[in-house]
N, C-alpha and C positions, 0 to 999 in steps of 0.2 A: 947862805944859812938855808937849811932844809925847811920845806913847808911845814912839817910836823912841828919843828921848833917855833916858826912864826905862830902856828895855831895855839900853841901853849901859852906864848907871850901875850896873844890876844885874849885867851880865856883868863889870864891873871889879872889884866886891865879891866875886863869886864866884870869880873866878880868883884874887884875892889869898887868900881862904880856903883855896883847894884848893892853891895853892903852898906856903902855910905848912905844910899838912897833909903834903905830899909831901916837903919839903926839909929835914926835920929830922934825919934820918938815913938810912942805907941798909940799915936793919934788915929791910925787905921783900925785900931782893935775896937770892936763892940762890945758892950756889956750891959748888964742890968736890963732896964727897960728900952735900950736903944733900938731904933728901927733901922740902924746903919749895919750893914753886911759887906765884908770886904773878902772876895775870893780870889785866891791867887792861881795863876795859870801860866804855861809856856806857850809862847806864840807858834805852836805847832798846829797843823790843820785840825787834828783831832781834839785838841784841848780848847782851840778857839770856839769850835762847835759845842762840845760838851759844856763849857763854862758858861757860854752865852745862853744855852737852853735853861740850865738850872738856875742861872742868875735871873732870867727873865721870869720864870716860875715865882722866884722870891719877890720879884718886883711887882708881880701881879698880885701877891698876897699884901702889898702894901710897903715892902721894905725899900729903902734906900740902898741900892746894890752898886757897889764899886768892884770892878773887874780889874785886877792889878797884874800885868804882865811882868814875868821875871825870868831870869835864867834859872834853870831847872834846880841847881843846887841852893839857889837863893830862895826859891819857892818853898822846899823843904824846911829850910831854916826859918823863914817868916812865919810859917804856921806853928812851927815847934815853940817859937817864941811869942806867940800870940799877936805878931804884927799882922797877920791875916787870919780870918776866921777859919777858913778851909780850903780845901783844893779837891778837885775830881780827877787829878791826872797823875796818878802814881802807877806806873807799870811794874808788876811784879808776878813772879818771884825773882826774875832775873836782871831786867834792865836798869832798875832803880835800887838793886839790892844794897848797895854801898850806902846810899842815902837812907835806905830804911833801917839799916842797922845802927847808923849814926843818930838818927832823931826818933825812932820809934818809940823810945821811952818817954818823950815829951809831947807825944800826940795821941789823940783818940782815933782808933782805927775802925772805920765803919764798913770795912769790906769790899768786895767787888762791886763796881757799877756796870761792868761790861766783861763778858767772858770770850774766849777765842781770839785774843790779840795774838801778834807775833812779830818779830823782828828778824833782821838778816841782811845779807847782801843780795840785791836785786839787780837783774839786767833785762833788757828788751828780749823777748822770745826769739828775735831773729839771731841773736848771737850763739854761736855754736858751741856752747859751754854750759855745764850743769852743775859743777861742783867747785867749791872754793879751792879744793886741792888741785884743779886743772887750770887755774889762772896761771898765765905765763907772761904774755907780752901784751896782754889787751889794754886799751885805754891808756896807753903811754905809762903803764904801771901805776895808775892813778884811781883810787876810790874817791867819789864825790860825795861828801858828807854834810852834815848839818852843824848845829851849835856845838862848840867845844864842850859844853857842861852837860850835854845830853847822854843818857845811859847807852844809847846805841853808839855813841862816839866812843865811849870807854870800851865797850864790847869789840868794837872794830880795831882799836888800838891793841887789844888783847889778841885779835886774830892775826894782826901783823906779826905779832911775836910767837903765836902758837904754830903758824903755818910756814915751814920752811920756805915754801915757794913764794912767800910774800915779803922775804926779808928786805928786798930793795923797793918795795912799794911804798908810796905816799898816800896818807889820807889828808885829802884837803877840805877843811871845815869851811862852813859858810853859814847857811840859814835854810830853814825849811823851804822858803819861798825861792831862794837861789838853786838850791838842789833841784827842786821840780822844774824851773826854768832850764836848767842845764839838760834835765832828763828830755824835756819836750824838745829842745834844739837838736839834741843827738838823734832822738827817733826820726825828727823830720828829714835829717841828712843820712839816716841809716849809719851813723857812726856808733863806734863801740862806746860804751859807758857802763860803769858799775857804780850804783849809788848805795847808800845806807838806807834800807826800806823798813817799813813797817805797815802793818795792817790791823784794824780797817783803815784804809786810806783811799781817797778818790783816785788816785793815779792808777789802781788795779781796774777801776771801771773804765778809765778813759784809755789806757794803753795796754797792749797786750805784754805783760810782764811775767817773770817767774823769779822766784826765790833760788839761789844757789844752794846745793846741798852742803851742809855743815857737818861733815863726818867727826869733827872734834867737838862738836856740841858747844862752841864757843858762845853762840847766840842763844842757847838755851831751847826750850820747847815751847809749849803754848803758854800764853801769859794771861793776866787779867788786869784791867784798869780798875784802880781801886781809889776809894774816898778816905780822906784823913781830914780831922778838924783839930782846931786847938783844944787844949785842956780848959775845961770850964764853959764851953760853949753850951753843953747840954743843960746847965743850970741858969746860965745867962739868957740863953734865947733857945728854949726847948722847941719851938716850932721851926726854927732854922734848923736845929739839929735833926729833927724828925724828917724834914723835907730831903736833908742831904743823906740821911740813912736810908731812907726808901728809894732814892734815886737810882734806877736800874734800867738799861734798856740795851738793845742790840746792835749789832755791827750794822744792820740794815738801816736802823733808826739813825745811827751817827752819820753813815755814809750819804744819807739823803740830805742832811743838813750840810755836810761838807761840799757836796757837789753843787748846792745852790749858791754857797759861798764862792767856790771856785769859778762859778759862771759870773760872778760879779755882783751878786746880792749882798747887801750890809749883813754881817753876821747877826746882829740884833733883829733884823728884819727877817732873816732866815730861822731864827729861833722862834719868833713869833709865829711865823707860818707853820712851823713843825708842832708847836703847842696846839694851835687851833685845829690842826688836823688829827691830833692824838689826845684829845680830852680824856678818854678813859685811862690812858696810861698816866697821865699827868695827875688825874684824880687819885691813883694809887700812890703817888709820891706825896701828895697833900692830905691823905686821909686822917692823919694824926694831928692835923693842925688844930688848935682849940680856940685861937683868937679870932 
């Protein structure tokens, strides 16, 4: 059985499990005068950092904040059904285009919280290759990926179909952590490796990496990371809505939190440290809070 087939089977089992976990009741949904807030996210390094920061800001305002890790597709579904209050992890217009089209009518769109994002195939700079079209026999015809439900996984599967030179290549899905572990091991041994990459991400600060050129444009151009909340949040919890609406930061902000987490700091503690050092920026996010 090909690895791609195994990955699809794992995705189906994972989605079934997560749907069962999410659809039992709507106890995670906050409403009325509730001080409970449930933020969904995917356990990617970027989203761990951003969700912990905005969650900590709400917690500092007196809210009981739950951060719920979900598969990407389930995250969109959970917010659209009101099973979670919001998420700050939507990569648009390309990476999560299919989820956006499927769920946008059932969501409140609050716009970008970070500009200048990008996805693609990434290799160590010591590899003598610069374009996807030039890939031939590198890395045993294998691309090391992340979760099956990720948008970049879908884009890479499309690349395998679009680029004739990748017709006999495999995408091995794993997780964000497993991908970076494989990347670190390959770089240590100067081995060839091609990974599904995105930025901002701490790996670009830690390692000398480069995106492979994408002549067919499969991975799209510059992206933004956007915020979405459930319908009714603005009426139920206007202060929570305003904080999420005002949440906007830079790649440098995000990467500084990611680096601390990567170096071993608990994500919640890294978020607290960033908030303490960036009081002016946080004040902009909370300027409309009335309570």
